[in-house]
PAGUNU-396279 format. One record per atom (N, C-alpha, C): residue number from 1; residue in one letter; atom name; x, y, z. Coordinates in Angstrom, 3 decimals, padded with zeros to 6 digits. Atoms other than C-alpha are relative to their C-alpha. Layout:
N
+-----+------+------+----------+----------+----------+
|  nr | rest | atom |        x |        y |        z |
+-----+------+------+----------+----------+----------+
| NUM |    A |   CA |        X |        Y |        Z |
...
+-----+------+------+----------+----------+----------+
//
This chain:
122
+-----+------+------+----------+----------+----------+
|  nr | rest | atom |        x |        y |        z |
+-----+------+------+----------+----------+----------+
|   1 |    M |    N |  000.831 |  001.114 | -000.287 |
|   1 |    M |   CA | -022.353 |  029.491 | -017.865 |
|   1 |    M |    C |  000.808 | -001.396 | -000.287 |
|   2 |    K |    N | -000.678 |  001.191 |  000.288 |
|   2 |    K |   CA | -020.124 |  027.086 | -019.635 |
|   2 |    K |    C |  001.137 | -000.601 |  000.975 |
|   3 |    K |    N | -000.929 |  000.360 | -001.127 |
|   3 |    K |   CA | -017.610 |  027.104 | -016.979 |
|   3 |    K |    C | -000.663 | -000.672 |  001.391 |
|   4 |    F |    N |  000.305 |  000.465 | -001.137 |
|   4 |    F |   CA | -020.266 |  026.513 | -014.254 |
|   4 |    F |    C | -000.426 | -001.444 | -000.269 |
|   5 |    Y |    N |  000.037 |  001.543 |  000.623 |
|   5 |    Y |   CA | -021.062 |  023.376 | -016.257 |
|   5 |    Y |    C |  000.880 | -001.025 |  000.378 |
|   6 |    L |    N | -001.211 |  000.846 | -000.261 |
|   6 |    L |   CA | -018.009 |  022.039 | -016.356 |
|   6 |    L |    C |  000.417 | -000.116 |  001.196 |
|   7 |    F |    N | -000.327 |  000.330 | -001.396 |
|   7 |    F |   CA | -017.430 |  022.706 | -012.796 |
|   7 |    F |    C | -000.824 | -000.892 |  000.804 |
|   8 |    N |    N |  000.806 |  001.143 | -000.528 |
|   8 |    N |   CA | -020.478 |  020.745 | -011.939 |
|   8 |    N |    C |  000.118 | -001.483 | -000.185 |
|   9 |    L |    N | -000.282 |  001.350 |  000.584 |
|   9 |    L |   CA | -019.542 |  018.022 | -014.098 |
|   9 |    L |    C |  001.323 | -000.553 |  000.812 |
|  10 |    F |    N | -001.449 |  000.356 | -000.599 |
|  10 |    F |   CA | -016.059 |  017.794 | -012.645 |
|  10 |    F |    C | -000.293 | -000.412 |  001.688 |
|  11 |    L |    N |  000.206 |  000.358 | -001.650 |
|  11 |    L |   CA | -017.725 |  017.760 | -008.668 |
|  11 |    L |    C | -000.665 | -001.356 | -000.077 |
|  12 |    I |    N |  000.403 |  001.575 | -000.284 |
|  12 |    I |   CA | -020.167 |  014.995 | -009.481 |
|  12 |    I |    C |  000.657 | -000.958 | -000.373 |
|  13 |    S |    N | -000.801 |  000.977 |  000.275 |
|  13 |    S |   CA | -017.677 |  013.065 | -011.194 |
|  13 |    S |    C |  000.812 | -000.431 |  000.934 |
|  14 |    A |    N | -000.706 |  000.305 | -000.965 |
|  14 |    A |   CA | -015.400 |  013.471 | -008.470 |
|  14 |    A |    C | -000.413 | -000.641 |  001.313 |
|  15 |    L |    N |  000.516 |  000.602 | -000.998 |
|  15 |    L |   CA | -017.779 |  012.667 | -005.732 |
|  15 |    L |    C | -000.572 | -001.392 | -000.362 |
|  16 |    G |    N |  000.377 |  001.241 |  000.498 |
|  16 |    G |   CA | -019.036 |  009.617 | -007.725 |
|  16 |    G |    C |  001.105 | -001.002 |  000.270 |
|  17 |    F |    N | -001.165 |  000.884 | -000.020 |
|  17 |    F |   CA | -015.544 |  008.032 | -007.774 |
|  17 |    F |    C |  000.504 |  000.249 |  001.146 |
|  18 |    S |    N | -000.738 |  000.211 | -001.263 |
|  18 |    S |   CA | -014.585 |  009.141 | -004.269 |
|  18 |    S |    C | -001.177 | -001.011 |  000.807 |
|  19 |    Q |    N |  001.101 |  001.077 | -000.757 |
|  19 |    Q |   CA | -017.704 |  007.098 | -002.778 |
|  19 |    Q |    C |  000.104 | -001.342 | -000.497 |
|  20 |    E |    N | -000.149 |  001.226 |  000.562 |
|  20 |    E |   CA | -016.949 |  004.196 | -005.115 |
|  20 |    E |    C |  001.443 | -000.358 |  000.204 |
|  21 |    N |    N | -001.508 |  000.390 | -000.094 |
|  21 |    N |   CA | -013.097 |  003.995 | -004.819 |
|  21 |    N |    C |  000.499 |  000.461 |  001.337 |
|  22 |    G |    N | -000.606 | -000.519 | -001.019 |
|  22 |    G |   CA | -012.681 |  005.602 | -001.396 |
|  22 |    G |    C |  000.909 | -000.513 |  000.810 |
|  23 |    I |    N | -001.133 |  000.196 | -000.603 |
|  23 |    I |   CA | -009.352 |  005.352 | -000.306 |
|  23 |    I |    C |  000.575 |  000.526 |  001.239 |
|  24 |    Y |    N | -000.626 | -000.904 | -001.207 |
|  24 |    Y |   CA | -008.434 |  006.412 |  003.300 |
|  24 |    Y |    C |  001.274 | -000.691 |  000.480 |
|  25 |    L |    N | -000.922 |  000.852 | -000.978 |
|  25 |    L |   CA | -005.684 |  005.620 |  005.725 |
|  25 |    L |    C | -000.693 | -000.601 |  000.898 |
|  26 |    Y |    N |  000.651 |  001.102 | -001.027 |
|  26 |    Y |   CA | -006.415 |  002.913 |  008.117 |
|  26 |    Y |    C | -000.137 |  000.737 |  001.062 |
|  27 |    P |    N |  000.256 | -000.824 | -001.553 |
|  27 |    P |   CA | -008.293 |  004.404 |  011.167 |
|  27 |    P |    C |  000.672 | -000.563 |  000.824 |
|  28 |    A |    N | -000.424 |  000.233 | -000.960 |
|  28 |    A |   CA | -007.131 |  004.415 |  014.050 |
|  28 |    A |    C | -000.214 | -001.396 |  000.814 |
|  29 |    G |    N |  000.133 |  001.320 | -000.751 |
|  29 |    G |   CA | -006.866 |  001.130 |  016.035 |
|  29 |    G |    C | -000.253 | -001.278 | -000.642 |
|  30 |    Q |    N |  000.080 |  001.003 |  000.942 |
|  30 |    Q |   CA | -007.089 | -000.828 |  012.767 |
|  30 |    Q |    C |  001.435 | -000.602 | -000.280 |
|  31 |    E |    N | -001.001 |  000.818 |  000.395 |
|  31 |    E |   CA | -004.176 | -003.292 |  012.013 |
|  31 |    E |    C | -000.376 | -000.194 | -001.563 |
|  32 |    A |    N |  000.119 |  000.553 |  001.240 |
|  32 |    A |   CA | -003.692 | -004.008 |  008.243 |
|  32 |    A |    C |  000.442 | -001.138 | -000.226 |
|  33 |    Y |    N | -000.363 |  001.539 | -000.011 |
|  33 |    Y |   CA | -002.243 | -007.419 |  008.977 |
|  33 |    Y |    C | -000.499 | -000.640 |  001.231 |
|  34 |    F |    N |  000.709 |  000.662 | -000.842 |
|  34 |    F |   CA | -003.627 | -009.928 |  010.587 |
|  34 |    F |    C |  001.326 | -000.378 |  001.449 |
|  35 |    G |    N | -001.190 |  000.005 | -000.731 |
|  35 |    G |   CA | -001.295 | -010.209 |  014.134 |
|  35 |    G |    C |  000.616 |  001.536 |  000.068 |
|  36 |    G |    N | -000.991 | -001.486 | -000.164 |
|  36 |    G |   CA | -000.039 | -006.240 |  013.657 |
|  36 |    G |    C |  001.146 | -000.041 | -000.689 |
|  37 |    K |    N | -001.440 |  000.175 |  000.366 |
|  37 |    K |   CA |  003.161 | -005.258 |  012.854 |
|  37 |    K |    C |  000.859 | -001.079 |  000.305 |
|  38 |    Q |    N | -001.091 |  000.889 | -000.441 |
|  38 |    Q |   CA |  005.028 | -007.730 |  014.814 |
|  38 |    Q |    C | -000.269 | -001.421 | -000.832 |
|  39 |    Q |    N |  000.089 |  001.278 |  000.995 |
|  39 |    Q |   CA |  003.406 | -010.732 |  012.706 |
|  39 |    Q |    C |  000.302 |  000.308 | -001.115 |
|  40 |    L |    N | -000.246 | -000.373 |  001.362 |
|  40 |    L |   CA |  003.922 | -008.765 |  009.620 |
|  40 |    L |    C |  001.447 | -000.190 |  000.013 |
|  41 |    Y |    N | -001.243 | -000.126 | -000.043 |
|  41 |    Y |   CA |  007.683 | -008.452 |  010.561 |
|  41 |    Y |    C |  000.443 | -001.760 | -000.045 |
|  42 |    K |    N | -000.293 |  001.461 | -000.328 |
|  42 |    K |   CA |  007.730 | -012.288 |  011.595 |
|  42 |    K |    C |  000.017 | -000.798 | -001.444 |
|  43 |    D |    N |  000.507 |  000.705 |  001.516 |
|  43 |    D |   CA |  006.123 | -013.219 |  008.144 |
|  43 |    D |    C |  001.190 |  000.542 | -001.018 |
|  44 |    L |    N | -000.592 | -000.711 |  000.761 |
|  44 |    L |   CA |  008.324 | -010.961 |  006.454 |
|  44 |    L |    C |  001.426 | -000.596 | -000.066 |
|  45 |    H |    N | -001.406 |  000.297 | -000.430 |
|  45 |    H |   CA |  011.629 | -012.256 |  007.984 |
|  45 |    H |    C | -000.165 | -001.553 | -000.639 |
|  46 |    K |    N |  000.200 |  001.523 |  000.585 |
|  46 |    K |   CA |  010.403 | -016.084 |  007.347 |
|  46 |    K |    C |  000.099 | -000.115 | -001.755 |
|  47 |    N |    N | -000.023 |  000.101 |  001.341 |
|  47 |    N |   CA |  009.641 | -015.349 |  003.830 |
|  47 |    N |    C |  001.327 |  000.184 | -000.822 |
|  48 |    L |    N | -001.195 | -000.614 |  000.448 |
|  48 |    L |   CA |  012.832 | -013.499 |  003.008 |
|  48 |    L |    C |  001.051 | -001.311 |  000.117 |
|  49 |    V |    N | -001.125 |  000.976 | -000.050 |
|  49 |    V |   CA |  014.923 | -016.794 |  004.456 |
|  49 |    V |    C | -000.500 | -001.117 | -000.795 |
|  50 |    E |    N |  000.535 |  001.124 |  000.526 |
|  50 |    E |   CA |  012.480 | -019.565 |  003.061 |
|  50 |    E |    C |  000.198 |  000.173 | -001.567 |
|  51 |    H |    N | -000.231 | -000.114 |  001.414 |
|  51 |    H |   CA |  012.632 | -018.132 | -000.273 |
|  51 |    H |    C |  001.396 |  000.607 | -000.511 |
|  52 |    N |    N | -001.357 |  000.291 |  000.294 |
|  52 |    N |   CA |  016.265 | -017.833 | -000.112 |
|  52 |    N |    C |  000.574 |  001.593 | -000.877 |
|  53 |    F |    N | -000.271 | -001.266 |  000.587 |
|  53 |    F |   CA |  016.280 | -013.929 | -001.108 |
|  53 |    F |    C |  001.665 |  000.534 |  000.011 |
|  54 |    E |    N | -001.451 | -000.497 |  000.089 |
|  54 |    E |   CA |  019.632 | -012.486 | -002.097 |
|  54 |    E |    C |  000.112 |  001.233 |  001.000 |
|  55 |    K |    N | -000.032 | -001.187 | -000.996 |
|  55 |    K |   CA |  020.487 | -009.442 |  000.721 |
|  55 |    K |    C |  000.662 |  000.716 | -001.292 |
|  56 |    C |    N | -000.586 | -001.001 |  001.116 |
|  56 |    C |   CA |  021.401 | -006.422 | -000.789 |
|  56 |    C |    C |  001.440 |  000.450 |  000.653 |
|  57 |    K |    N | -001.625 | -000.215 | -000.254 |
|  57 |    K |   CA |  025.336 | -005.529 | -000.764 |
|  57 |    K |    C | -000.069 |  000.945 |  000.738 |
|  58 |    D |    N | -000.280 | -001.114 | -001.128 |
|  58 |    D |   CA |  024.775 | -002.330 |  000.877 |
|  58 |    D |    C | -001.163 | -000.126 |  000.851 |
|  59 |    T |    N |  000.820 |  000.282 | -001.015 |
|  59 |    T |   CA |  023.210 | -002.676 |  003.881 |
|  59 |    T |    C | -000.546 |  001.116 |  000.611 |
|  60 |    L |    N |  000.615 | -000.921 | -000.463 |
|  60 |    L |   CA |  022.478 |  000.702 |  004.370 |
|  60 |    L |    C | -001.359 |  000.333 | -000.728 |
|  61 |    Q |    N |  001.186 |  000.076 |  000.868 |
|  61 |    Q |   CA |  019.574 |  000.500 |  001.631 |
|  61 |    Q |    C | -001.188 | -000.332 |  000.816 |
|  62 |    H |    N |  001.246 |  000.341 | -000.670 |
|  62 |    H |   CA |  016.340 |  000.834 |  002.584 |
|  62 |    H |    C | -001.324 |  000.848 | -000.810 |
|  63 |    F |    N |  001.325 | -000.377 |  000.914 |
|  63 |    F |   CA |  012.748 |  001.720 |  000.995 |
|  63 |    F |    C | -001.102 | -000.106 |  000.996 |
|  64 |    K |    N |  001.022 | -000.011 | -000.716 |
|  64 |    K |   CA |  009.858 |  002.606 |  002.989 |
|  64 |    K |    C | -001.336 | -000.211 | -001.153 |
|  65 |    V |    N |  001.100 |  000.413 |  001.029 |
|  65 |    V |   CA |  006.734 |  001.005 |  000.990 |
|  65 |    V |    C | -001.207 |  000.427 |  000.434 |
|  66 |    A |    N |  001.320 | -000.337 | -000.158 |
|  66 |    A |   CA |  003.342 |  002.634 |  000.924 |
|  66 |    A |    C | -000.854 | -000.906 | -000.839 |
|  67 |    L |    N |  000.462 |  001.149 |  000.515 |
|  67 |    L |   CA |  000.803 | -000.043 |  000.256 |
|  67 |    L |    C | -001.385 |  000.495 | -000.167 |
|  68 |    I |    N |  001.450 |  000.036 | -000.104 |
|  68 |    I |   CA | -003.016 | -000.024 | -000.848 |
|  68 |    I |    C | -000.585 | -001.406 |  000.197 |
|  69 |    I |    N |  000.595 |  001.390 | -000.373 |
|  69 |    I |   CA | -004.839 | -002.936 |  000.967 |
|  69 |    I |    C | -001.468 |  000.226 | -000.573 |
|  70 |    K |    N |  001.203 | -000.233 |  000.183 |
|  70 |    K |   CA | -007.905 | -003.295 | -000.997 |
|  70 |    K |    C | -001.080 | -000.739 |  000.431 |
|  71 |    K |    N |  001.115 |  001.102 | -000.322 |
|  71 |    K |   CA | -011.418 | -004.908 | -000.469 |
|  71 |    K |    C |  000.015 | -001.143 |  000.468 |
|  72 |    D |    N | -000.044 |  001.443 |  000.060 |
|  72 |    D |   CA | -010.611 | -008.180 | -001.281 |
|  72 |    D |    C |  001.701 | -000.289 |  000.557 |
|  73 |    A |    N | -001.377 | -000.020 | -000.642 |
|  73 |    A |   CA | -007.221 | -007.718 |  000.911 |
|  73 |    A |    C |  001.079 | -000.408 | -000.999 |
|  74 |    S |    N | -001.384 |  000.339 |  001.093 |
|  74 |    S |   CA | -004.662 | -008.026 | -002.383 |
|  74 |    S |    C |  000.629 |  001.342 |  000.127 |
|  75 |    V |    N | -000.924 | -000.698 | -000.678 |
|  75 |    V |   CA | -002.008 | -005.506 | -002.031 |
|  75 |    V |    C |  000.543 |  000.777 | -001.428 |
|  76 |    S |    N | -000.544 | -000.616 |  001.064 |
|  76 |    S |   CA | -000.648 | -002.893 | -004.474 |
|  76 |    S |    C |  001.069 |  001.161 |  000.733 |
|  77 |    I |    N | -000.631 | -000.641 | -000.177 |
|  77 |    I |   CA |  002.224 | -000.825 | -004.166 |
|  77 |    I |    C | -000.125 |  001.484 | -000.361 |
|  78 |    I |    N |  000.095 | -001.610 |  000.358 |
|  78 |    I |   CA |  002.143 |  003.337 | -004.134 |
|  78 |    I |    C |  001.126 |  000.304 | -000.689 |
|  79 |    R |    N | -001.464 | -000.904 |  000.544 |
|  79 |    R |   CA |  004.622 |  005.149 | -006.277 |
|  79 |    R |    C | -000.421 |  001.109 | -000.289 |
|  80 |    N |    N |  000.228 | -001.220 |  000.353 |
|  80 |    N |   CA |  004.654 |  008.523 | -005.972 |
|  80 |    N |    C |  001.011 |  000.439 | -001.072 |
|  81 |    T |    N | -000.739 | -000.500 |  000.790 |
|  81 |    T |   CA |  006.421 |  010.757 | -008.610 |
|  81 |    T |    C |  001.416 |  000.320 |  000.685 |
|  82 |    D |    N | -001.028 | -000.258 | -000.949 |
|  82 |    D |   CA |  008.783 |  011.812 | -005.878 |
|  82 |    D |    C |  000.856 | -001.531 |  000.357 |
|  83 |    D |    N | -000.797 |  001.187 | -000.428 |
|  83 |    D |   CA |  010.031 |  008.169 | -005.301 |
|  83 |    D |    C |  000.702 | -000.387 | -001.134 |
|  84 |    S |    N | -000.986 |  000.336 |  000.822 |
|  84 |    S |   CA |  011.793 |  007.952 | -008.669 |
|  84 |    S |    C |  001.468 |  000.062 |  000.394 |
|  85 |    L |    N | -001.457 | -000.303 | -000.598 |
|  85 |    L |   CA |  015.015 |  009.259 | -007.091 |
|  85 |    L |    C |  000.036 | -001.321 |  001.227 |
|  86 |    K |    N | -000.322 |  000.763 | -001.345 |
|  86 |    K |   CA |  014.696 |  007.262 | -003.472 |
|  86 |    K |    C |  000.124 | -001.470 | -000.707 |
|  87 |    I |    N | -000.070 |  001.326 |  000.462 |
|  87 |    I |   CA |  014.070 |  004.012 | -005.782 |
|  87 |    I |    C |  001.066 | -000.170 | -000.714 |
|  88 |    A |    N | -001.167 |  000.081 |  000.850 |
|  88 |    A |   CA |  016.908 |  004.698 | -008.068 |
|  88 |    A |    C |  001.332 | -000.025 |  001.059 |
|  89 |    E |    N | -001.206 | -000.032 | -001.030 |
|  89 |    E |   CA |  019.292 |  005.198 | -004.759 |
|  89 |    E |    C | -000.342 | -001.192 |  000.560 |
|  90 |    N |    N |  000.071 |  001.026 | -000.703 |
|  90 |    N |   CA |  017.827 |  002.098 | -003.253 |
|  90 |    N |    C | -000.953 | -000.962 | -000.797 |
|  91 |    K |    N |  000.479 |  000.960 |  001.022 |
|  91 |    K |   CA |  017.012 | -000.111 | -006.186 |
|  91 |    K |    C | -000.171 | -001.321 |  000.597 |
|  92 |    C |    N |  000.060 |  001.268 | -000.691 |
|  92 |    C |   CA |  018.007 | -003.378 | -004.432 |
|  92 |    C |    C | -001.218 | -000.318 |  001.114 |
|  93 |    A |    N |  000.739 | -000.073 | -001.027 |
|  93 |    A |   CA |  015.989 | -002.498 | -001.393 |
|  93 |    A |    C | -001.545 | -000.030 | -000.632 |
|  94 |    Y |    N |  001.130 | -000.070 |  000.459 |
|  94 |    Y |   CA |  012.829 | -001.525 | -003.453 |
|  94 |    Y |    C | -000.248 | -001.374 | -000.710 |
|  95 |    D |    N |  000.142 |  001.185 |  000.746 |
|  95 |    D |   CA |  013.005 | -004.803 | -005.720 |
|  95 |    D |    C | -000.433 | -001.000 |  001.068 |
|  96 |    L |    N |  000.238 |  001.065 | -000.849 |
|  96 |    L |   CA |  013.420 | -006.965 | -002.612 |
|  96 |    L |    C | -001.362 |  000.184 |  000.431 |
|  97 |    S |    N |  001.136 | -000.370 | -000.665 |
|  97 |    S |   CA |  010.056 | -005.312 | -001.150 |
|  97 |    S |    C | -000.869 | -000.645 | -000.934 |
|  98 |    K |    N |  001.045 |  000.686 |  001.048 |
|  98 |    K |   CA |  008.257 | -006.206 | -004.541 |
|  98 |    K |    C | -000.046 | -001.222 |  000.116 |
|  99 |    K |    N | -000.211 |  001.534 |  000.030 |
|  99 |    K |   CA |  009.447 | -009.856 | -004.448 |
|  99 |    K |    C | -000.351 | -000.589 |  001.251 |
| 100 |    V |    N |  000.694 |  000.704 | -001.217 |
| 100 |    V |   CA |  008.594 | -010.618 | -000.792 |
| 100 |    V |    C | -001.107 |  000.126 |  000.446 |
| 101 |    L |    N |  001.141 | -000.456 | -000.012 |
| 101 |    L |   CA |  005.576 | -008.683 | -001.036 |
| 101 |    L |    C | -001.079 | -001.361 | -000.527 |
| 102 |    V |    N |  000.702 |  001.102 |  000.752 |
| 102 |    V |   CA |  004.069 | -011.647 | -003.122 |
| 102 |    V |    C | -000.712 | -000.889 |  001.163 |
| 103 |    Y |    N |  000.191 |  001.123 | -001.177 |
| 103 |    Y |   CA |  004.174 | -014.143 | -000.289 |
| 103 |    Y |    C | -000.591 |  000.400 |  001.271 |
| 104 |    L |    N |  000.995 | -000.630 | -001.066 |
| 104 |    L |   CA |  002.458 | -011.925 |  002.385 |
| 104 |    L |    C | -001.365 | -000.024 | -000.370 |
| 105 |    K |    N |  001.453 |  000.045 |  000.200 |
| 105 |    K |   CA | -001.000 | -012.946 |  002.657 |
| 105 |    K |    C | -000.945 |  000.172 |  001.053 |
| 106 |    N |    N |  001.138 | -000.248 | -001.254 |
| 106 |    N |   CA | -002.717 | -011.924 |  005.717 |
| 106 |    N |    C | -000.317 |  001.206 |  000.226 |
| 107 |    W |    N |  000.664 | -001.498 | -000.066 |
| 107 |    W |   CA | -003.704 | -008.523 |  004.880 |
| 107 |    W |    C | -001.418 |  000.103 |  000.042 |
| 108 |    K |    N |  001.280 | -000.453 | -000.292 |
| 108 |    K |   CA | -006.911 | -006.960 |  006.019 |
| 108 |    K |    C | -000.469 |  001.269 | -000.502 |
| 109 |    P |    N |  000.143 | -001.256 |  000.166 |
| 109 |    P |   CA | -008.812 | -004.451 |  004.604 |
| 109 |    P |    C | -000.495 |  000.804 |  001.057 |
| 110 |    A |    N |  000.457 | -001.010 | -001.017 |
| 110 |    A |   CA | -009.744 | -001.340 |  006.409 |
| 110 |    A |    C | -001.505 |  000.197 |  000.142 |
| 111 |    I |    N |  001.312 |  000.188 | -000.212 |
| 111 |    I |   CA | -013.435 | -001.326 |  007.727 |
| 111 |    I |    C | -000.289 |  001.648 |  000.600 |
| 112 |    Y |    N |  000.376 | -001.515 | -000.297 |
| 112 |    Y |   CA | -014.884 |  002.301 |  007.397 |
| 112 |    Y |    C | -001.656 | -000.088 | -000.068 |
| 113 |    Q |    N |  001.790 |  000.240 |  000.303 |
| 113 |    Q |   CA | -018.695 |  002.763 |  008.178 |
| 113 |    Q |    C | -000.496 | -001.312 | -000.433 |
| 114 |    N |    N |  000.264 |  001.427 |  000.017 |
| 114 |    N |   CA | -019.088 | -001.174 |  009.016 |
| 114 |    N |    C |  000.049 | -000.198 | -001.729 |
| 115 |    Q |    N | -000.373 |  000.640 |  001.390 |
| 115 |    Q |   CA | -017.968 | -001.689 |  005.007 |
| 115 |    Q |    C |  001.577 | -000.131 | -000.033 |
| 116 |    K |    N | -001.357 |  000.355 |  000.604 |
| 116 |    K |   CA | -014.571 | -003.323 |  003.781 |
| 116 |    K |    C |  000.147 |  001.252 | -001.013 |
| 117 |    T |    N | -000.372 | -000.748 |  000.779 |
| 117 |    T |   CA | -012.688 | -000.521 |  002.086 |
| 117 |    T |    C |  001.616 | -000.119 | -000.551 |
| 118 |    A |    N | -001.405 |  000.097 |  000.167 |
| 118 |    A |   CA | -009.390 | -000.098 |  000.332 |
| 118 |    A |    C |  000.486 |  001.146 |  000.845 |
| 119 |    A |    N | -000.519 | -000.662 | -000.973 |
| 119 |    A |   CA | -006.928 |  001.860 |  002.552 |
| 119 |    A |    C |  001.546 |  000.033 | -000.433 |
| 120 |    I |    N | -001.349 | -000.381 |  000.280 |
| 120 |    I |   CA | -003.349 |  003.367 |  002.418 |
| 120 |    I |    C |  000.677 | -000.869 |  001.466 |
| 121 |    Y |    N | -000.642 |  000.261 | -001.034 |
| 121 |    Y |   CA | -001.141 |  001.655 |  004.722 |
| 121 |    Y |    C |  001.958 |  000.301 | -000.191 |
| 122 |    E |    N | -001.464 | -000.449 | -000.190 |
| 122 |    E |   CA |  002.411 |  003.027 |  005.599 |
| 122 |    E |    C |  000.898 | -000.726 |  001.164 |
+-----+------+------+----------+----------+----------+
//
């Protein structure tokens, strides 16, 4: 009986959190950035040049950033535990991504069931 109550408590709290903080992948056909990926890359390049960020010495470094675009269009980087090795191997690219992200302001929250919602963008 005790296990049943614990399971129900877990289920109720999980459902409550999922409805309140529902994070989904961006729905098909929606863009996370005004102007789409093309404008994102233009703004990314523009900010790298304007703010005179130092290039990585190892030009083969790369890091694919996964982001959460929140309801208010603010952005956070998602770090998985699996990313630690990738970050260590590509530290310069990861750090550069974090620095330039601050200057990218044209993010759009996802729309899910006619409501703005936080969503994952990769």
